[in-house]
Structures are given as structure tokens and as C-alpha cells.
C-alpha positions as a Markdown table, in Angstrom:
| # | Residue | x | y | z |
|---|---|---|---|---|
| 1 | Met | 33.7 | -16.5 | -10.2 |
| 2 | Asn | 30.7 | -14.8 | -9.1 |
| 3 | Thr | 27.9 | -17.2 | -10.5 |
| 4 | Gln | 25.2 | -15.2 | -10.7 |
| 5 | Thr | 26.5 | -12.1 | -12.6 |
| 6 | Asn | 27.7 | -14.5 | -15.4 |
| 7 | Ala | 24.2 | -16.3 | -15.3 |
| 8 | Ala | 22.6 | -12.6 | -15.2 |
| 9 | Arg | 24.8 | -11.6 | -18.7 |
| 10 | His | 23.9 | -14.4 | -20.4 |
| 11 | Pro | 20.0 | -14.5 | -20.2 |
| 12 | Met | 19.7 | -18.0 | -22.0 |
| 13 | Arg | 22.4 | -19.9 | -21.2 |
| 14 | Leu | 21.5 | -23.8 | -20.4 |
| 15 | Met | 23.0 | -26.2 | -19.2 |
| 16 | Ile | 21.1 | -29.5 | -20.0 |
| 17 | Val | 22.1 | -32.8 | -17.6 |
| 18 | Gly | 21.7 | -36.4 | -19.3 |
| 19 | Ser | 22.9 | -38.5 | -21.7 |
| 20 | Glu | 24.1 | -38.0 | -24.7 |
| 21 | Gln | 23.3 | -41.6 | -26.2 |
| 22 | Val | 21.8 | -42.4 | -29.7 |
| 23 | Asp | 18.6 | -42.6 | -28.4 |
| 24 | Ala | 18.6 | -39.9 | -25.9 |
| 25 | Ile | 15.2 | -37.5 | -26.0 |
| 26 | Glu | 18.2 | -34.9 | -24.8 |
| 27 | Asn | 19.7 | -34.8 | -28.1 |
| 28 | Tyr | 17.0 | -33.8 | -30.1 |
| 29 | Tyr | 16.8 | -30.7 | -27.6 |
| 30 | Leu | 20.4 | -29.8 | -27.8 |
| 31 | Lys | 20.2 | -29.7 | -31.2 |
| 32 | Tyr | 16.8 | -27.6 | -31.9 |
| 33 | Leu | 17.8 | -25.2 | -29.2 |
| 34 | Arg | 21.4 | -24.2 | -30.6 |
| 35 | Gln | 19.5 | -23.9 | -33.4 |
| 36 | Leu | 17.4 | -21.4 | -31.6 |
| 37 | Gly | 20.7 | -19.5 | -30.7 |
| 38 | Val | 21.0 | -20.6 | -26.8 |
| 39 | Asp | 24.1 | -21.3 | -25.3 |
| 40 | Val | 23.4 | -24.9 | -25.0 |
| 41 | Leu | 26.1 | -26.8 | -22.5 |
| 42 | Ser | 25.6 | -30.5 | -22.1 |
| 43 | Phe | 26.7 | -32.6 | -18.9 |
| 44 | Pro | 26.0 | -36.4 | -19.7 |
| 45 | Ala | 25.7 | -37.7 | -15.8 |
| 46 | His | 22.9 | -40.5 | -17.2 |
| 47 | Met | 25.8 | -41.4 | -20.0 |
| 48 | Leu | 29.0 | -41.6 | -17.8 |
| 49 | Phe | 27.2 | -43.6 | -15.0 |
| 50 | Asp | 26.4 | -46.5 | -17.3 |
| 51 | Gln | 29.5 | -46.2 | -19.0 |
| 52 | Tyr | 30.8 | -46.6 | -15.4 |
| 53 | Tyr | 27.9 | -49.2 | -14.7 |
| 54 | Tyr | 28.5 | -51.5 | -17.9 |
| 55 | His | 32.3 | -51.4 | -17.8 |
| 56 | Ser | 32.7 | -54.5 | -15.7 |
| 57 | Leu | 31.2 | -56.7 | -12.9 |
| 58 | Phe | 33.4 | -55.3 | -10.3 |
| 59 | Asn | 31.4 | -51.9 | -11.3 |
| 60 | Lys | 28.2 | -53.6 | -11.0 |
| 61 | Leu | 28.4 | -55.2 | -8.0 |
| 62 | Ala | 29.9 | -52.0 | -6.3 |
| 63 | Phe | 27.2 | -50.1 | -7.1 |
| 64 | Lys | 24.6 | -52.7 | -5.7 |
| 65 | Phe | 26.4 | -53.3 | -2.6 |
| 66 | Gly | 26.6 | -49.2 | -2.0 |
| 67 | Phe | 30.7 | -48.8 | -2.2 |
| 68 | Ser | 30.1 | -47.0 | -5.8 |
| 69 | Arg | 31.7 | -43.7 | -5.3 |
| 70 | Ile | 30.2 | -42.8 | -8.8 |
| 71 | Tyr | 27.0 | -40.9 | -7.5 |
| 72 | Asp | 29.6 | -38.8 | -5.7 |
| 73 | Arg | 32.5 | -38.0 | -8.9 |
| 74 | Leu | 29.2 | -37.2 | -10.5 |
| 75 | Asn | 28.0 | -34.8 | -8.7 |
| 76 | Arg | 31.4 | -33.3 | -7.9 |
| 77 | Gln | 31.8 | -33.0 | -11.8 |
| 78 | Phe | 28.0 | -30.8 | -11.9 |
| 79 | Arg | 29.3 | -28.7 | -9.3 |
| 80 | Glu | 32.5 | -27.7 | -11.1 |
| 81 | Ile | 30.7 | -27.1 | -15.0 |
| 82 | Ala | 27.9 | -25.2 | -13.5 |
| 83 | Thr | 30.4 | -22.9 | -11.4 |
| 84 | Gln | 33.0 | -22.5 | -14.7 |
| 85 | Tyr | 29.9 | -22.2 | -17.2 |
| 86 | Ala | 27.4 | -19.8 | -15.1 |
| 87 | Pro | 24.3 | -21.0 | -16.6 |
| 88 | Arg | 21.0 | -19.3 | -16.1 |
| 89 | Val | 19.0 | -22.2 | -15.9 |
| 90 | Ile | 20.0 | -26.0 | -15.7 |
| 91 | Trp | 17.4 | -28.8 | -17.3 |
| 92 | Val | 17.8 | -32.1 | -15.5 |
| 93 | Phe | 16.1 | -34.9 | -17.3 |
| 94 | Lys | 14.9 | -37.3 | -14.8 |
| 95 | Gly | 18.0 | -37.1 | -12.5 |
| 96 | Met | 18.9 | -40.2 | -11.0 |
| 97 | Glu | 22.6 | -39.3 | -10.7 |
| 98 | Ile | 22.1 | -35.9 | -9.6 |
| 99 | Phe | 21.7 | -35.5 | -5.3 |
| 100 | Pro | 18.9 | -32.9 | -3.9 |
| 101 | Glu | 22.1 | -31.5 | -2.0 |
| 102 | Thr | 23.9 | -30.7 | -5.2 |
| 103 | Leu | 20.4 | -29.2 | -6.7 |
| 104 | Ala | 19.9 | -27.1 | -3.6 |
| 105 | Trp | 23.4 | -25.7 | -4.0 |
| 106 | Ala | 22.3 | -24.4 | -7.4 |
| 107 | Lys | 19.5 | -23.2 | -6.3 |
| 108 | Glu | 20.9 | -21.2 | -3.7 |
| 109 | Arg | 23.2 | -19.4 | -6.7 |
| 110 | Gly | 19.9 | -18.3 | -8.1 |
| 111 | Ile | 20.0 | -21.0 | -10.7 |
| 112 | Ile | 16.9 | -21.6 | -12.0 |
| 113 | Leu | 16.6 | -25.1 | -11.8 |
| 114 | Val | 13.5 | -27.4 | -14.6 |
| 115 | Asn | 13.0 | -30.6 | -14.7 |
| 116 | Tyr | 11.9 | -33.0 | -17.3 |
| 117 | Asn | 11.0 | -37.2 | -16.1 |
| 118 | Pro | 9.9 | -39.1 | -19.4 |
| 119 | Asp | 9.0 | -41.9 | -17.1 |
| 120 | Asn | 6.8 | -41.4 | -14.1 |
| 121 | Pro | 8.5 | -40.2 | -10.9 |
| 122 | Phe | 6.1 | -41.5 | -9.1 |
| 123 | Leu | 6.3 | -45.4 | -9.9 |
| 124 | Phe | 9.1 | -46.6 | -10.3 |
| 125 | Thr | 9.5 | -50.5 | -12.3 |
| 126 | Gly | 13.2 | -51.3 | -12.4 |
| 127 | Lys | 16.0 | -50.0 | -11.6 |
| 128 | Gly | 16.5 | -47.6 | -14.6 |
| 129 | Ser | 13.3 | -46.0 | -14.0 |
| 130 | Gly | 14.0 | -44.1 | -10.9 |
| 131 | Asn | 15.3 | -43.7 | -7.3 |
| 132 | Ser | 15.4 | -41.7 | -4.1 |
| 133 | Asn | 17.4 | -38.8 | -5.6 |
| 134 | Ile | 14.4 | -38.7 | -7.7 |
| 135 | Ala | 11.7 | -39.4 | -5.0 |
| 136 | Arg | 13.6 | -36.1 | -3.0 |
| 137 | Ser | 14.3 | -33.6 | -5.4 |
| 138 | Ile | 10.8 | -33.0 | -6.4 |
| 139 | Asn | 10.7 | -29.7 | -4.6 |
| 140 | Leu | 13.3 | -28.0 | -5.1 |
| 141 | Phe | 12.7 | -27.9 | -9.4 |
| 142 | Asp | 11.2 | -24.7 | -9.7 |
| 143 | Leu | 9.4 | -25.8 | -13.1 |
| 144 | His | 8.7 | -29.3 | -13.8 |
| 145 | Phe | 8.2 | -30.4 | -17.5 |
| 146 | Thr | 5.6 | -33.3 | -18.2 |
| 147 | Tyr | 4.3 | -35.8 | -20.9 |
| 148 | Asn | 1.6 | -37.0 | -18.8 |
| 149 | Leu | -1.7 | -34.9 | -17.9 |
| 150 | Glu | -1.8 | -37.3 | -14.7 |
| 151 | Ile | 1.3 | -36.1 | -13.6 |
| 152 | Arg | 0.6 | -32.9 | -13.9 |
| 153 | Lys | -2.6 | -32.9 | -12.0 |
| 154 | Arg | -0.4 | -35.1 | -9.5 |
| 155 | Leu | 2.8 | -32.0 | -8.8 |
| 156 | Glu | 0.4 | -29.5 | -8.7 |
| 157 | Glu | -1.8 | -31.1 | -6.5 |
| 158 | Glu | 0.3 | -33.0 | -3.8 |
| 159 | Tyr | 3.7 | -30.5 | -4.2 |
| 160 | His | 2.3 | -27.3 | -5.0 |
| 161 | Ala | 4.5 | -27.6 | -8.2 |
| 162 | Arg | 5.0 | -25.1 | -11.3 |
| 163 | Thr | 4.3 | -27.3 | -14.5 |
| 164 | Ala | 4.0 | -27.1 | -17.9 |
| 165 | Ile | 2.9 | -30.5 | -20.7 |
| 166 | Leu | 5.7 | -30.7 | -23.8 |
| 167 | Pro | 5.0 | -34.2 | -25.1 |
| 168 | Phe | 7.0 | -36.3 | -27.0 |
| 169 | Gly | 7.7 | -36.0 | -30.5 |
| 170 | Phe | 9.3 | -36.9 | -34.0 |
| 171 | Asp | 12.3 | -35.7 | -35.9 |
| 172 | Ile | 12.8 | -37.4 | -39.4 |
| 173 | Asp | 14.9 | -36.1 | -42.0 |
| 174 | Pro | 12.9 | -35.9 | -45.1 |
| 175 | Ala | 15.1 | -37.9 | -47.0 |
| 176 | Val | 14.4 | -40.5 | -44.5 |
| 177 | Tyr | 11.1 | -40.1 | -45.2 |
| 178 | Arg | 11.4 | -40.6 | -48.9 |
| 179 | Glu | 13.4 | -43.8 | -48.3 |
| 180 | Cys | 10.5 | -45.1 | -45.7 |
| 181 | Ile | 7.6 | -44.6 | -48.6 |
| 182 | Ser | 9.1 | -46.6 | -50.9 |
| 183 | Gln | 9.0 | -49.3 | -49.5 |
| 184 | Asp | 6.2 | -52.2 | -50.5 |
| 185 | Glu | 4.3 | -52.9 | -47.7 |
| 186 | Val | 3.9 | -55.6 | -45.8 |
| 187 | Leu | 0.0 | -56.9 | -44.4 |
| 188 | Arg | 0.9 | -57.5 | -40.9 |
| 189 | Val | 0.9 | -56.3 | -37.5 |
| 190 | Cys | 4.2 | -55.5 | -36.3 |
| 191 | Phe | 4.8 | -54.5 | -32.7 |
| 192 | Leu | 8.3 | -52.7 | -32.3 |
| 193 | Gly | 9.4 | -52.3 | -28.4 |
| 194 | Asn | 10.7 | -55.1 | -25.3 |
| 195 | Pro | 8.8 | -57.6 | -23.7 |
| 196 | Asp | 7.4 | -57.5 | -20.7 |
| 197 | Lys | 5.1 | -59.5 | -18.8 |
| 198 | Gln | 2.0 | -57.5 | -20.1 |
| 199 | Arg | 2.8 | -57.3 | -23.5 |
| 200 | Val | 3.1 | -60.7 | -23.5 |
| 201 | Ala | 0.1 | -61.4 | -22.3 |
| 202 | Phe | -1.6 | -58.9 | -25.3 |
| 203 | Ile | 0.4 | -60.3 | -27.7 |
| 204 | Asn | -0.8 | -64.2 | -27.1 |
| 205 | Glu | -4.5 | -63.0 | -27.0 |
| 206 | Leu | -4.6 | -61.2 | -30.4 |
| 207 | Ala | -2.5 | -64.6 | -31.7 |
| 208 | Ala | -4.8 | -67.0 | -30.0 |
| 209 | Gln | -6.9 | -64.7 | -32.0 |
| 210 | Gly | -5.3 | -66.0 | -35.4 |
| 211 | Ile | -3.9 | -62.1 | -35.8 |
| 212 | Thr | -0.6 | -62.4 | -37.1 |
| 213 | Leu | 2.4 | -60.7 | -35.9 |
| 214 | Asp | 6.5 | -59.2 | -36.4 |
| 215 | Leu | 7.9 | -58.6 | -33.0 |
| 216 | Tyr | 10.8 | -56.2 | -33.4 |
| 217 | Gly | 13.0 | -56.5 | -30.0 |
| 218 | Asn | 15.3 | -57.8 | -27.1 |
| 219 | His | 14.3 | -61.8 | -26.5 |
| 220 | Trp | 11.4 | -62.0 | -27.6 |
| 221 | Asn | 11.6 | -65.6 | -28.7 |
| 222 | Glu | 12.5 | -66.5 | -24.8 |
| 223 | Trp | 9.4 | -65.0 | -24.1 |
| 224 | Leu | 7.1 | -66.5 | -26.1 |
| 225 | Gln | 6.7 | -69.4 | -28.9 |
| 226 | Gln | 3.4 | -68.7 | -31.2 |
| 227 | Pro | 2.7 | -69.9 | -34.6 |
| 228 | His | 1.7 | -66.5 | -35.7 |
| 229 | Val | 4.0 | -64.8 | -34.4 |
| 230 | Arg | 7.5 | -64.2 | -35.9 |
| 231 | Cys | 10.7 | -61.9 | -33.6 |
| 232 | Phe | 13.1 | -60.8 | -35.3 |
| 233 | Asp | 16.2 | -58.3 | -33.2 |
| 234 | Pro | 15.4 | -54.8 | -32.5 |
| 235 | Val | 16.2 | -52.0 | -35.0 |
| 236 | Tyr | 17.6 | -48.3 | -35.0 |
| 237 | Gly | 18.3 | -45.6 | -37.5 |
| 238 | Leu | 16.6 | -45.7 | -40.7 |
| 239 | Asp | 15.9 | -49.9 | -40.0 |
| 240 | Met | 13.4 | -48.4 | -37.2 |
| 241 | Trp | 11.6 | -46.6 | -39.4 |
| 242 | Lys | 11.9 | -48.4 | -42.2 |
| 243 | Val | 9.7 | -51.3 | -40.2 |
| 244 | Leu | 7.5 | -48.1 | -38.3 |
| 245 | Arg | 6.4 | -47.4 | -42.2 |
| 246 | Arg | 6.0 | -50.6 | -44.2 |
| 247 | Tyr | 3.6 | -52.6 | -42.1 |
| 248 | Arg | -0.2 | -52.1 | -42.4 |
| 249 | Val | -0.5 | -51.9 | -38.6 |
| 250 | Gln | 1.8 | -50.8 | -36.3 |
| 251 | Leu | 0.8 | -51.4 | -32.7 |
| 252 | Asn | 0.7 | -49.4 | -29.6 |
| 253 | Leu | 1.2 | -51.1 | -26.3 |
| 254 | Met | 1.5 | -49.0 | -23.4 |
| 255 | Arg | 3.5 | -49.5 | -19.8 |
| 256 | Ile | 2.5 | -49.0 | -16.9 |
| 257 | His | 3.7 | -45.6 | -15.9 |
| 258 | Asn | 1.9 | -44.2 | -19.1 |
| 259 | Gln | -1.6 | -46.0 | -19.3 |
| 260 | Asp | -3.8 | -43.2 | -20.0 |
| 261 | Ser | -1.5 | -41.1 | -21.5 |
| 262 | His | 1.1 | -41.4 | -24.4 |
| 263 | Asn | 4.6 | -42.5 | -25.4 |
| 264 | Met | 7.3 | -42.3 | -28.1 |
| 265 | Arg | 5.5 | -44.2 | -30.6 |
| 266 | Thr | 2.2 | -41.8 | -30.4 |
| 267 | Phe | 3.8 | -39.3 | -32.4 |
| 268 | Glu | 6.7 | -41.4 | -34.4 |
| 269 | Val | 4.9 | -43.7 | -35.9 |
| 270 | Pro | 1.9 | -41.1 | -37.9 |
| 271 | Ala | 4.7 | -39.0 | -38.8 |
| 272 | Ile | 6.7 | -41.7 | -41.0 |
| 273 | Gly | 3.2 | -42.1 | -42.2 |
| 274 | Gly | 2.1 | -45.4 | -40.3 |
| 275 | Ile | -1.1 | -46.3 | -39.8 |
| 276 | Met | -0.6 | -46.7 | -35.6 |
| 277 | Leu | -3.2 | -48.9 | -33.8 |
| 278 | Ala | -3.0 | -48.0 | -30.0 |
| 279 | Pro | -4.8 | -47.7 | -26.0 |
| 280 | Asp | -7.8 | -46.0 | -26.6 |
| 281 | Thr | -6.2 | -42.7 | -24.1 |
| 282 | Thr | -6.9 | -39.4 | -22.8 |
| 283 | Glu | -4.2 | -37.5 | -24.8 |
| 284 | His | -4.2 | -40.3 | -27.7 |
| 285 | Arg | -7.5 | -38.7 | -28.1 |
| 286 | Ile | -6.3 | -35.1 | -27.6 |
| 287 | Tyr | -3.6 | -35.6 | -30.3 |
| 288 | Phe | -5.4 | -38.1 | -33.2 |
| 289 | Thr | -8.7 | -38.6 | -35.0 |
| 290 | Asp | -9.7 | -41.7 | -33.9 |
| 291 | Lys | -10.1 | -43.8 | -37.7 |
| 292 | Glu | -9.2 | -40.6 | -39.9 |
| 293 | Glu | -4.9 | -40.2 | -38.5 |
| 294 | Ile | -5.0 | -42.6 | -36.3 |
| 295 | Phe | -7.4 | -46.0 | -34.5 |
| 296 | Leu | -7.9 | -46.7 | -30.8 |
| 297 | Tyr | -8.4 | -49.9 | -29.2 |
| 298 | Arg | -10.5 | -50.6 | -25.5 |
| 299 | Asp | -9.3 | -54.4 | -24.8 |
| 300 | Ala | -7.5 | -57.3 | -26.9 |
| 301 | Ala | -10.8 | -58.5 | -28.4 |
| 302 | Asp | -11.4 | -55.3 | -29.3 |
| 303 | Cys | -7.9 | -54.4 | -31.2 |
| 304 | Ala | -8.5 | -57.8 | -32.7 |
| 305 | Glu | -10.9 | -56.7 | -34.6 |
| 306 | Arg | -9.4 | -53.8 | -35.5 |
| 307 | Cys | -6.1 | -55.7 | -36.9 |
| 308 | Arg | -8.7 | -57.3 | -38.9 |
| 309 | Tyr | -10.5 | -54.7 | -40.1 |
| 310 | Leu | -7.3 | -52.8 | -40.9 |
| 311 | Leu | -5.6 | -55.3 | -42.5 |
| 312 | Asp | -8.4 | -56.3 | -44.9 |
| 313 | Leu | -8.7 | -52.1 | -45.8 |
| 314 | Pro | -8.5 | -51.0 | -49.7 |
| 315 | Arg | -4.9 | -50.1 | -50.6 |
| 316 | Pro | -6.0 | -46.7 | -51.5 |
| 317 | Asp | -8.3 | -46.8 | -48.0 |
| 318 | Ala | -5.1 | -47.5 | -46.0 |
| 319 | Asp | -3.2 | -44.6 | -48.0 |
| 320 | Arg | -5.8 | -42.0 | -47.2 |
| 321 | Ile | -5.3 | -43.0 | -43.2 |
| 322 | Arg | -1.3 | -42.6 | -43.5 |
| 323 | Glu | -1.5 | -39.5 | -45.9 |
| 324 | Asn | -4.0 | -37.9 | -42.8 |
| 325 | Ala | -1.4 | -38.9 | -39.9 |
| 326 | Arg | 1.7 | -37.4 | -41.6 |
| 327 | Arg | -0.4 | -34.7 | -42.6 |
| 328 | Arg | -1.5 | -34.3 | -38.7 |
| 329 | Ser | 1.8 | -34.5 | -37.0 |
| 330 | Leu | 4.2 | -32.0 | -39.6 |
| 331 | Thr | 0.5 | -29.2 | -39.3 |
| 332 | Ser | 0.1 | -29.4 | -35.7 |
| 333 | Gly | 3.3 | -29.0 | -34.6 |
| 334 | Tyr | 4.1 | -32.4 | -33.1 |
| 335 | Ser | 8.1 | -32.5 | -34.3 |
| 336 | Tyr | 11.2 | -32.1 | -31.6 |
| 337 | Glu | 12.0 | -28.3 | -33.4 |
| 338 | Ala | 8.5 | -27.5 | -32.3 |
| 339 | Arg | 8.8 | -29.0 | -29.1 |
| 340 | Ala | 11.7 | -26.9 | -28.6 |
| 341 | Lys | 10.5 | -23.8 | -29.7 |
| 342 | Gln | 7.6 | -24.8 | -26.8 |
| 343 | Phe | 10.2 | -25.3 | -23.7 |
| 344 | Leu | 12.2 | -21.9 | -25.2 |
| 345 | Glu | 8.7 | -19.8 | -24.5 |
| 346 | Gln | 7.7 | -21.5 | -20.9 |
| 347 | Ile | 11.5 | -20.7 | -19.6 |
| 348 | Gln | 11.2 | -16.7 | -21.1 |
| 349 | Ser | 8.0 | -16.3 | -19.3 |
| 350 | Phe | 9.6 | -17.7 | -16.4 |
| 351 | Tyr | 11.9 | -15.5 | -16.2 |
| 352 | Ala | 10.8 | -12.9 | -18.6 |
């Protein structure tokens, strides 16, 4: 099969390499790019790796000690699928499973290579956040999408990479929104996410100042015991949206790889009409207006003060903030449907 000839015949044939797990950001782009008429094929390399890795203790140990051939198998599949499908563009999400040599193979065949890393490609904070394949592949991509202004600057200055900003977003069915707004409000502060040392320290500081919090995530009870804190299991799907909406204050805590940036909650909380209390970052101020659509804090003491203010706010004033947040999310194009259109415009301009 002549890959270059077929790719030219199908200019919008796109192969997405990532995951198809229920919470994968790739799913939104698969959904909306197909609605936009793009011929899209998914190769869920990351999901296939997870299925192998978590299948047995033997597989985990084999991978840890370098005896596993799972990456070889996935890269062989990558080449077979790319040869058969003949994409014009391959969009790699993160890319831990794909060898630089495999990307070079695709590049030699005239395929445009695009990357999107929802973490930081320069800072690996755990086994799932990055590896040497990511670090060694940066120069092989024709275009890097990133959510983070600082990452974009570094890619351009250190690697002379072509870049584009693609922020996180939200995807909420209108029926889900209607069900969420019918709930009774809970006058407490909520945080939805898993614990780490920095988050636990911050929560302890808030609790020490008398702020009552409900935490949703894995193993919070193992990390802290506070009289002002209640811990719950993680929530997903409709239950997640309900939690994000019903609390008076929805706390946003950033991880180390996006300190001055934004995260997925940045858009999910306002879009469901939640009142978000988030770190005062450059990007939060770009996307929302402080004290009108969201609230921003500088440190734990400032956060506690703003928690008290929001908890004491009369219900009509709180409802106005919710309405402002929801309206800004819809009118400013923060949905994943809009993000898919942004991606498509960038790709079309790249090879037009």
C-alpha cells in the first residue's frame, strides 16, 4: 500500500493514539471530530498497556525489571495500523508507549505528527506522567498542542517547536445539567480529587482555621483525620457532576506540573454552575473574571477567608455567580466541541 498516495487522497484522515478509557480526554475529540466529518481511527495504546500491566503481578514485575515486550508489541501494532489506514495526521496523546524510532518511521512516510500532553513533558511526577519516550520524541513532532503557556514558551525557546494552545474544556449534556441544578445546595466546601502531600497539607491548613470540608477521592481517610473534614469515595459520571454543582464552594487545588496554569476542573466547575475557588494563576485570570465568575486565592489563609465569605453569601448572590460562571463557559467556547473545532482549524492551516 502506498501510504503517501492514500494520505494525499484523504487529507483529513486522522489516527489518534492514546486511550479509550471512560475518563480519557481523547474520547471528546474522537466524538466531536467525527461529528465534524473527519475520518478518525483510534489506536488506544495507553489503554492496551494498562490492560496488560494490571492483568497480573507477573506482568507488573516483568515491566518493572525490563523483561516485558509490551512496548515492542504496541509499536509493531502502531506500524501495522498506520500502514493499513494511511492517515494524513497522527495525533499522539502524551506518548509514553510509542518509541521515537516509530515516530521517525511515520515521519519518513510523510505523515504529519502532532502531540498533546495533558501533563508536563518536562516534569515527571509519577510513573504515569512521563518517561524517556516522551523526552526523546519532542523534536519529532511537527506540531505540539499544549494547555500551558509556560510549557509552550519552553517548547518554542528550547526546541524551536511549532506550538498551539489547546486548553482543557468541558462536555456536559443538557439533561445532566438540568438534573444537577435540581439539587438542594450544601453549605460546605468541597474538593473532588485524590490526595498527595501538598493537597493534604493545604487541607489541614484550612481545617485548622475552622473550614469544614467534604473530600471525594481515593484513600483520603488514610492521609488525614480532621474533625472538620468528611471523606467520601470518588465519584464519576453523573454523580461527579452532581457533586461539583451542589456544594456552595468547589475548591480547586493545582498539582506541581501546572502551578501557574489551569486544569480540567477549571472549566468543569463553572460549566456546571459551580462556584469555583481556585489558585490565582495567570491562566485562570485569562479565562474567567475573579469575584464575578470564579474566586481566586493566593495562599491557604486567603483561601480560608474567601471560603468564609462565600459560605456567608446570601443565596441570590451565590446564584448570580453560578449563572455568570455557566454563561461565560458557554459563550466563550470552552466546551470540548469548540476545542475540537480549534484543533481542526490548526491542522487545516498547518498543511493548507
